[in-house]
C-alpha positions in Angstrom: -24.9 -110.0 98.4 -27.5 -112.7 99.8 -26.4 -116.2 100.2 -28.1 -118.3 97.6 -30.9 -120.6 99.0 -31.3 -124.3 97.7 -32.0 -125.2 94.1 -35.4 -124.5 92.6 -35.9 -126.6 89.6 -38.9 -125.9 87.4 -40.3 -127.0 84.1 -42.8 -126.3 81.2 -43.9 -129.5 79.3 -41.7 -129.9 76.4 -44.0 -128.9 73.6 -44.9 -130.9 70.3 -42.8 -129.6 67.5 -45.9 -129.8 64.8 -46.6 -126.3 64.8 -45.7 -122.7 65.9 -46.1 -121.7 69.5 -49.6 -120.5 70.1 -51.4 -118.4 73.0 -51.7 -121.8 75.2 -48.1 -122.9 75.2 -47.0 -119.0 75.8 -49.5 -118.8 78.6 -47.8 -122.0 80.3 -44.0 -120.7 79.6 -44.7 -117.0 80.9 -46.2 -118.6 84.0 -43.0 -120.6 84.5 -40.9 -117.8 83.7 -42.4 -115.4 86.2 -42.1 -118.1 88.8 -38.3 -118.7 87.9 -37.5 -114.7 87.9 -39.4 -114.5 91.4 -37.2 -117.1 92.8 -34.0 -115.9 91.4 -35.0 -112.6 92.9 -35.3 -114.5 96.2 -31.8 -116.0 95.9 -32.7 -119.4 94.9 -30.3 -121.3 92.4 -32.9 -121.7 89.4 -32.8 -123.9 86.6 -35.7 -123.4 84.3 -36.4 -126.1 81.6 -38.5 -125.7 78.3 -38.0 -127.5 75.1 -39.7 -129.6 72.5 -41.2 -133.2 72.2 -39.8 -134.2 68.5 -40.5 -137.9 68.4 -43.5 -139.7 67.6 -45.9 -141.0 64.8 -47.4 -137.7 63.9 -44.0 -135.9 63.5 -43.1 -138.8 61.2 -46.1 -138.2 59.2 -45.9 -134.5 58.8 -42.1 -134.8 57.9 -43.1 -137.4 55.0 -45.9 -135.1 54.0 -43.4 -132.2 53.7 -41.2 -134.5 51.7 -38.4 -134.1 54.4 -36.6 -136.3 56.9 -38.0 -136.3 60.5 -34.7 -134.9 61.6 -35.0 -132.1 59.1 -38.4 -131.2 59.7 -38.0 -130.8 63.4 -34.8 -128.7 63.1 -36.8 -126.6 60.7 -39.6 -126.0 63.2 -37.6 -125.5 66.2 -36.2 -122.1 66.0 -39.8 -120.7 66.0 -40.1 -121.7 69.6 -36.7 -120.0 70.6 -37.8 -116.9 68.6 -41.2 -116.8 70.3 -39.5 -117.1 73.9 -37.2 -114.4 72.9 -40.0 -112.2 72.0 -42.0 -112.7 75.0 -38.6 -112.1 77.3 -38.7 -115.8 78.4 -35.4 -116.4 80.3 -35.1 -120.2 80.3 -31.8 -121.9 81.6 -32.3 -125.2 79.4 -33.9 -125.7 76.0 -34.4 -129.4 75.8 -34.7 -131.4 72.6 -35.7 -134.9 72.8 -33.7 -135.8 69.6 -30.4 -134.9 71.6 -27.8 -137.9 72.3 -28.1 -136.9 75.9 -31.7 -137.4 76.2 -31.3 -140.8 74.3 -29.0 -141.9 76.8 -31.3 -141.1 79.6 -34.1 -142.7 78.1 -32.7 -145.7 77.7 -30.9 -145.6 81.0 -34.3 -145.4 82.7 -36.1 -148.1 80.6 -33.0 -150.5 81.0 -33.5 -150.0 84.9 -37.3 -150.7 84.7 -36.8 -153.7 82.5 -34.1 -155.2 84.6 -36.7 -154.5 87.9 -39.2 -156.6 86.0 -41.5 -153.6 85.5 -41.4 -153.8 81.7 -42.6 -157.1 80.1 -43.8 -158.2 76.4 -47.3 -158.4 75.4 -49.7 -157.8 72.7 -51.6 -154.4 72.5 -54.9 -154.2 70.9 -57.0 -151.2 71.1 -57.7 -147.3 70.1 -54.7 -145.0 69.5 -55.2 -141.1 69.0 -52.1 -140.2 66.5 -52.6 -136.5 66.8 -52.4 -136.7 70.7 -50.3 -139.6 71.1 -52.7 -141.1 73.3 -54.2 -144.7 74.2 -57.8 -144.8 74.8 -59.4 -148.0 76.5 -63.4 -148.7 75.4 -64.4 -147.6 78.8 -63.1 -144.1 78.2 -65.0 -143.8 75.0 -68.5 -142.6 74.4 -71.0 -145.4 75.1 -72.7 -144.4 71.9 -69.7 -144.9 69.7 -70.5 -148.8 69.9 -66.9 -149.9 69.4 -65.9 -153.4 69.0 -62.6 -155.1 68.3 -63.6 -157.5 65.5 -62.8 -156.8 61.8 -65.7 -155.2 60.1 -67.6 -154.5 62.9 -65.6 -151.5 64.2 -67.2 -148.0 64.2 -64.4 -145.5 64.3 -64.8 -143.5 67.6 -63.4 -140.0 68.0 -60.7 -138.9 70.5 -62.6 -137.9 73.7 -59.7 -135.2 74.0 -59.3 -133.6 70.3 -62.5 -135.1 68.7 -60.6 -136.5 65.8 -60.8 -140.3 64.5 -58.8 -142.8 66.5 -56.7 -145.4 64.8 -57.3 -149.1 65.9 -53.8 -151.0 66.7 -52.7 -154.4 67.1 -49.2 -155.3 67.6 -46.4 -157.0 69.7 -45.2 -154.4 72.5 -43.4 -153.8 75.6 -45.8 -152.9 78.7 -45.0 -150.8 81.8 -46.7 -152.6 84.9 -48.5 -149.2 85.4 -51.5 -150.9 87.4 -48.9 -152.3 90.1 -48.7 -148.6 91.4 -52.4 -147.6 91.6 -52.3 -148.0 95.6 -49.2 -145.9 95.8 -50.5 -143.1 93.7 -53.7 -142.9 95.6 -51.8 -142.9 98.8 -49.3 -140.3 97.4 -51.9 -137.6 96.5 -54.2 -138.3 99.7 -51.2 -137.8 102.1 -49.6 -134.9 100.1 -52.3 -132.7 99.0 -49.6 -130.2 97.7 -48.1 -132.9 95.1 -50.8 -131.7 92.7 -52.8 -128.3 92.2 -55.3 -127.2 91.8 -57.7 -129.0 93.9 -60.0 -129.7 91.3 -57.5 -131.6 88.9 -56.2 -133.6 92.0 -59.6 -134.8 92.7 -59.9 -135.6 89.1 -56.8 -137.8 89.1 -57.7 -139.4 92.3 -61.2 -140.3 90.9 -59.3 -142.0 87.8 -57.1 -143.9 89.9 -60.0 -145.3 92.0 -61.4 -146.7 88.9 -58.3 -148.5 88.5 -55.1 -148.5 86.0 -54.3 -150.6 82.9 -50.7 -151.4 82.1 -49.2 -149.2 79.8 -47.7 -150.0 76.1 -44.5 -148.2 76.2 -43.2 -149.1 72.7 -44.2 -149.0 68.9 -43.5 -151.5 66.4 -44.5 -149.6 63.6 -43.1 -146.0 64.4 -39.4 -145.5 63.3 -39.0 -142.1 64.6 -38.1 -142.5 68.2 -35.6 -144.0 70.7 -34.8 -147.5 70.1 -35.4 -149.9 73.0 -32.1 -150.6 74.8 -32.9 -154.4 74.6 -34.3 -157.0 72.0 -35.5 -160.7 72.3 -34.7 -163.2 69.9 -36.7 -163.1 66.6 -38.2 -159.4 67.4 -38.2 -156.4 65.1 -36.8 -153.4 66.6 -39.3 -151.2 68.5 -39.1 -147.4 69.5 -40.3 -145.9 72.9 -44.0 -144.6 73.0 -43.5 -141.0 72.6 -45.0 -140.1 76.1 -42.6 -142.4 77.8 -39.7 -141.0 76.2 -40.8 -137.4 76.5 -41.4 -137.6 80.3 -37.8 -138.5 81.0 -36.7 -135.3 79.8 -37.0 -133.9 83.0 -34.4 -135.9 84.5 -32.2 -135.6 81.2 -31.8 -132.0 81.8 -30.4 -132.6 85.0 -27.8 -135.3 84.5 -29.6 -138.5 84.8 -28.2 -141.5 82.6 -25.3 -139.4 81.6 -22.9 -141.5 83.8 -24.2 -144.9 83.2 -20.8 -146.1 82.0 -19.0 -144.0 85.1 -17.4 -141.8 82.9 -18.2 -138.7 84.7 -19.6 -138.4 88.4 -20.0 -134.6 88.0 -23.6 -135.4 86.4 -24.6 -137.4 89.4 -23.7 -134.8 91.6 -26.0 -132.3 89.5 -28.7 -134.8 89.5 -28.6 -135.2 93.3 -28.4 -131.5 93.8 -31.3 -130.7 91.3 -33.7 -133.4 91.6 -36.6 -133.7 92.5 -38.1 -130.7 90.5 -39.8 -128.1 92.6 -42.7 -127.9 90.1 -43.7 -129.3 86.6 -46.2 -126.6 84.9 -48.5 -128.3 82.8 -51.9 -127.6 80.9 -54.9 -129.7 82.4 -55.2 -131.8 79.1 -51.8 -133.8 80.1 -52.4 -134.3 83.8 -52.9 -138.2 83.2 -49.1 -138.5 81.8 -47.5 -136.3 84.4 -49.8 -137.3 87.6 -50.1 -141.3 86.9 -47.5 -142.5 84.2 -44.7 -140.2 85.0 -44.5 -140.5 89.0 -45.1 -144.4 88.7 -42.2 -144.6 86.3 -40.1 -142.6 88.8 -41.3 -144.6 91.9 -40.6 -147.9 89.9 -37.2 -146.5 89.1 -36.5 -145.7 92.8 -36.2 -142.0 92.4 -38.1 -139.1 93.9 -41.3 -137.5 92.6 -41.4 -133.9 91.7 -42.6 -131.5 94.8 -45.6 -130.4 92.6 -47.5 -130.7 89.4 -49.7 -127.5 88.7 -52.1 -127.8 85.9 -53.5 -124.7 84.3 -56.9 -124.4 82.5 -57.6 -123.6 78.7 -57.7 -120.0 77.3 -61.1 -119.5 76.0 -62.7 -116.8 73.9 -66.3 -116.7 73.8 -66.6 -119.6 75.9 -64.7 -122.0 73.1 -61.1 -123.2 73.5 -58.9 -121.5 70.9 -57.9 -123.2 67.8 -57.1 -122.6 64.1 -60.0 -124.9 63.1 -62.4 -122.5 64.9 -60.9 -119.4 63.3 -60.3 -117.8 66.9 -56.6 -118.5 67.1 -54.2 -115.5 67.8 -50.7 -115.4 67.9 -48.2 -114.2 70.4 -46.6 -112.0 68.0 -50.2 -110.2 67.0 -50.7 -109.5 70.8 -47.3 -108.4 71.4 -47.5 -105.8 68.6 -50.7 -104.4 70.2 -50.0 -104.6 73.9 -46.2 -104.8 74.1 -44.4 -107.7 75.8 -44.9 -106.4 79.0 -48.5 -105.8 78.6 -49.1 -109.0 77.1 -47.4 -110.9 80.1 -49.3 -108.9 82.7 -52.7 -109.4 81.3 -52.4 -113.2 81.2 -50.7 -113.3 84.7 -53.4 -110.9 85.9 -56.7 -111.5 84.6 -56.6 -115.1 84.1 -56.5 -116.7 87.3 -54.0 -119.7 87.1 -55.4 -123.0 87.1 -58.7 -122.4 85.9 -60.1 -122.0 82.4 -60.1 -118.2 81.5 -61.9 -116.2 78.7 -59.9 -113.4 77.0 -61.0 -110.8 74.7 -59.6 -107.6 73.1 -62.1 -105.3 75.3 -60.7 -107.1 78.3 -57.2 -107.0 77.5 -57.6 -103.1 76.8 -59.6 -102.5 79.8 -56.5 -104.2 82.1 -54.1 -102.3 79.9 -55.5 -98.9 80.2 -56.6 -99.4 83.8 -53.8 -100.9 85.5 -50.9 -100.3 83.1 -51.5 -96.7 81.7 -53.8 -94.9 84.3 -52.3 -96.5 87.4 -48.8 -97.6 87.0 -47.6 -95.6 84.1 -49.3 -92.4 85.2 -48.2 -92.5 88.6 -44.4 -92.8 87.3 -44.9 -90.1 84.7 -46.3 -87.3 86.9 -44.0 -88.1 89.8 -40.9 -88.1 87.7 -42.2 -84.8 86.5 -42.7 -83.4 89.7 -39.2 -84.3 90.8 -37.9 -82.6 87.8 -40.0 -79.4 88.4 -39.7 -79.2 92.3 -36.4 -81.0 93.0 -34.1 -80.1 90.3 -34.5 -83.8 88.8 -32.8 -85.5 91.9 -34.2 -87.5 94.5 -34.8 -85.2 97.6 -33.5 -86.0 101.0 -35.9 -87.3 103.7 -35.8 -84.8 106.3 -36.6 -86.6 109.9 -36.7 -90.5 111.0 -38.1 -92.3 107.9 -38.8 -95.3 110.1 -41.0 -93.2 112.4 -44.7 -93.7 111.9 -45.4 -90.1 111.0 -48.3 -88.7 109.0 -46.0 -88.4 105.5 -45.8 -91.7 103.7 -47.1 -93.8 106.8 -49.7 -95.7 104.6 -47.2 -96.4 102.0 -44.6 -97.8 104.7 -47.2 -99.8 106.4 -48.5 -101.3 102.9 -44.9 -102.2 102.2 -43.9 -103.7 105.3 -46.5 -106.6 104.6 -46.2 -106.9 100.9 -43.4 -109.3 100.6 -45.1 -112.0 102.6 -48.4 -111.6 101.0 -46.4 -111.6 97.6 -44.8 -114.9 98.7 -47.9 -116.4 99.7 -49.5 -115.8 96.6 -46.6 -117.2 94.4 -46.3 -120.2 96.8 -50.0 -121.1 95.9 -49.4 -120.2 92.3 -51.6 -117.4 92.4 -50.2 -114.9 90.0 -53.1 -112.6 90.1 -53.2 -112.4 93.8 -49.6 -111.5 93.9 -50.2 -108.6 91.5 -53.4 -107.7 93.5 -51.1 -107.2 96.3 -48.9 -105.3 94.5 -51.4 -102.9 93.0 -52.6 -102.1 96.5 -49.4 -100.2 96.7 -49.6 -98.7 93.2 -53.1 -97.3 93.9 -52.1 -96.1 97.7 -49.1 -94.2 96.0 -51.3 -92.3 93.6 -54.0 -91.8 96.2 -51.0 -90.4 98.5 -50.0 -87.9 95.7 -53.6 -86.4 95.4 -54.1 -86.3 99.1 -50.4 -84.7 99.7 -50.7 -82.2 97.0 -47.1 -81.6 96.1 -48.1 -78.8 93.5 -49.7 -76.9 96.3 -46.6 -77.4 98.8 -44.3 -76.2 96.4 -45.9 -72.8 96.3 -45.3 -72.6 100.2 -41.6 -71.7 100.9 -42.0 -72.8 104.3 -43.2 -76.5 103.2 -39.8 -77.3 101.3 -39.1 -80.1 103.6 -42.6 -81.4 103.5 -42.6 -81.4 99.9 -39.3 -83.4 99.8 -40.7 -86.1 102.0 -43.7 -86.5 100.0 -41.7 -86.8 96.7 -39.1 -89.2 98.6 -41.9 -91.5 99.9 -43.8 -91.5 96.7 -40.5 -92.6 94.8 -39.5 -95.1 97.5 -43.0 -96.7 96.8 -42.3 -96.6 93.0 -38.9 -98.4 93.7 -40.3 -101.2 95.7 -43.4 -101.5 93.0 -40.8 -102.0 90.4 -39.2 -104.9 92.3 -42.2 -106.6 92.9 -43.6 -106.3 89.4 -40.2 -107.3 88.0 -40.9 -111.1 87.4 -44.0 -110.0 85.3 -43.0 -107.1 83.5 -39.0 -107.1 83.8 -38.3 -104.7 81.1 -40.7 -102.0 82.7 -39.4 -102.6 86.0 -35.8 -102.2 84.9 -36.6 -98.9 83.1 -38.4 -97.5 86.0 -35.4 -98.3 88.1 -33.0 -96.7 85.6 -35.2 -93.6 85.6 -34.4 -93.1 89.1 -30.7 -93.9 89.1 -31.2 -97.2 90.8 -29.7 -100.9 89.8 -32.0 -103.2 87.5 -34.8 -104.8 89.6 -34.0 -108.1 87.7 -30.6 -108.4 89.2 -32.0 -108.5 92.8 -31.1 -111.6 94.6 -32.4 -110.7 97.7 -35.7 -109.2 97.1 -36.7 -109.2 100.9 -33.7 -106.9 101.7 -33.9 -104.7 98.4 -37.7 -104.1 99.1 -37.1 -102.5 102.6 -38.1 -98.9 102.8 -35.8 -96.1 102.9 -33.0 -97.4 100.6 -33.6 -95.1 97.7 -30.5 -93.0 97.8 -31.0 -88.9 97.9 -29.3 -87.3 95.1 -29.9 -89.9 92.2 -30.8 -88.4 89.1 -34.6 -88.8 88.2 -35.7 -88.7 84.3 -39.4 -88.4 83.3 -38.7 -90.1 79.9 -41.7 -91.2 77.6 -44.7 -92.7 78.9 -44.5 -96.3 79.9 -47.9 -97.2 78.8 -49.9 -95.5 76.1 -53.8 -95.9 76.3 -55.2 -98.1 73.6 -58.6 -98.4 71.9 -61.0 -101.5 71.6 -60.5 -102.8 68.1 -63.7 -103.5 66.4 -64.4 -107.5 66.0 -63.6 -108.7 62.8 
């Protein structure tokens, strides 16, 4: 058993609890799950956070429209997320809900620290606000042809640049965070550490925004009761709640103990926070990079806390060139795709066919092509015919390898060569969040194993009594390649990999905590019982467009 490496803490955004999970939220969560599984298999002490953002004006409005209290409303919707993540085999460690007492303590502790440092002050907010996106917009960020004005009677209602819905004009006394104070700090941070944000296109976008200058951020709301109260009030003030994004971002440190020891009751949380923070990576969609790459690091720096190592923003999922949405009638649920492609087929497609960090076009035709080509023809067929030949020619057990398996002989040399460099290639791809590249590297071994069987022709060797040892070596080498492939595909297709390992009498791939050691050539034990089983993937037909 390998010694565990350092902590590896990664997060998804906490998702708005105003609707059921969709392909976009599932895409982010699967990417995080794959990374978490891979790092666990390397021996890291992983903590994987996901959860729900349950506060804010739009949640309050939705609850009122449904005739429910906000708490009852979010309690009703929350199970749908856990059910979807269970369906997609998401193995998270922490499911954060911002309505929890621990999160309230954490938010108030950080806000109090910023207030006492002088980074929060009272002021008056006047400007545009998008309720659905919970986002403030300045006049300079809105389209020039909207002709916005702050004078009563002259306001032409502009649309949100992000969701294209009408904005609301807000005038109220708020509390502000001195975000503008940290403009130069953020610019220097991203210029000196290119790895702090990816991909490069998003980093350049953030730097361009920063160089245009920042305004201070209103971090409280006077007309929203559903939220976390400010931990201070001034004489004559009405109570205010935290701006939902200020509240939500803090969940990342709530989950690892920040704020739980403010009263000195327990030092265990302090040790946990010191061990876990900063996070190795925040996974986000490109539409929320301003919050995660500008507001959040400024808040952390102002509070004297370390910044996350990386924020990585993926693109949108598109169909026929358009972002998927219910209003456009092109939305598909995760459950619909799981029913058609299975859980592992679903996970594989989105990690293999969509380049993480870029917008990706998806279609039933592309999914079927990838499913049939990579999974049914390449991987599934390799396992099926190999296990069948072992049953037919070797009595259903792993044959012994005759000779020196480490020698660079003709039998299996190509497979051994690919395997020898595979771990480094896969790790390099994952370090760059290149899921497609990692799977592409593994598929070189899949295709090499298929070619090896064709070129070695075990069915011909089986007819020659003098080729028994050669036949055993061929089948052993092919089986060993399959075992290695199952290990490296386990983060993406955990159920399939464990099934393949079980059919070869091996321990589950997903329980490995030293992937490098487990993937060394020659560890498959002779004599293990091999079962053919049912096909791993059945070919599909393209559905006619509805």
